[in-house]
Steps between C-alpha positions, in 0.01 A plus 500: 500500500183303571167689507348549847176325593256488790362157589131470597516258793188330638694269738362195318621226269450674163697801618775274631530304176487815287773659713709184475479507120572873488811467716618200300466683167687797650357752254384751762628664814225441758494812715214409737199285570163677490210358705146625565410506870171550681599797716246428778590133550862513379448197282572427135195566283306177428775272636430602860865463603624733774755762397755358748529186288518705181792691650672172587462390138657821369788467746562139397484599132743786560272752332357835604127500573251771404160466669203664331259548790137505390193598703264220607265536203667734249308637205653446158586870492682479834687190386609654170607827665716318751643261242587784261668695779715204603584395144602853405730509802647166393544621141681812623771264629570376148273195509343432159351150537243338730499120532192287577426132571177489295453194279197523271246767602488714185290784647734535797806512279342762275405709804852486642659590168265793443555642850878476467494651153345819640817562704746373241579157645471148359366176647678164498332160554755215545231231539267618225305226318696221667302185575390532863530126571859512375568813706382357831707185447803710403448708813506189721789338312712811559455453874256778573263457794172687529190488719141587409392809696166574333238303308191616317211279613347527154773256392651338812385415850655598831718189518735635232596805708824441688619215277854498366492449124639164394409227253209384718362854512510520119323163469229611744407812301161485325519493120361854473784647713815625331814331646653844560176659622530754219125570506515599867407156636775515764798708613826399662804601707837369382735430789798321348675442169811569291462879505486524881810528718313321778151354556230725648396372843135516604230311685162407356216679677124472472295489183245780489202569275455839335220617273498775239196643318474411135488778241161600363551289188480190721182593689318201349711280729299374796723616783652801325841455659837338445635271772872463560692289753825648630768302683687728737878465501672616817851640479744328735 
């Protein structure tokens, strides 16, 4: 009997490729997808994708979806309390592993492993330490299709929001931007590929600017805020 696992689903390309590899290896029984949602706006945290499209993804993947609804600006304590509550409920159903699409952020991996250890679960990272240039090309070669839904203006300008990732997109990326956006340069929504029963239909909406205050450690910055561009995707 295969061990049960929850899959941490962001809706983007790294999650899609990590899920593809997990299903192909067939070492775990994936019980559900777990996604963090902004409760007020009903959108995926950081990706900005509406929950209706997330639900279409889960349906096309044939997997149950668990939505962790977070307040607009949760404190770390609120986040941890909610996460622990949900993960303990998941563990009570016999789930012992939690799978992530992280690639090389050491601090993030350590944090995830430590949090899971407190409730007796283990983390799995199918893409860990893989070359990100190789990964994005593998993703495209497999037939996945993904669109950029959010860009951090620190790294990319507004024109990148709403672009479908292809070879031209990769060539246009500045040298300081990771091809998979692993440093938070951009986020995506994957709408087709070998793990989906059918493509996810949507229309491209407007691109909107949103600003967020920088933490105190970054107060030396002139404007004291982060700027992000979000491309709205409208469910058909």
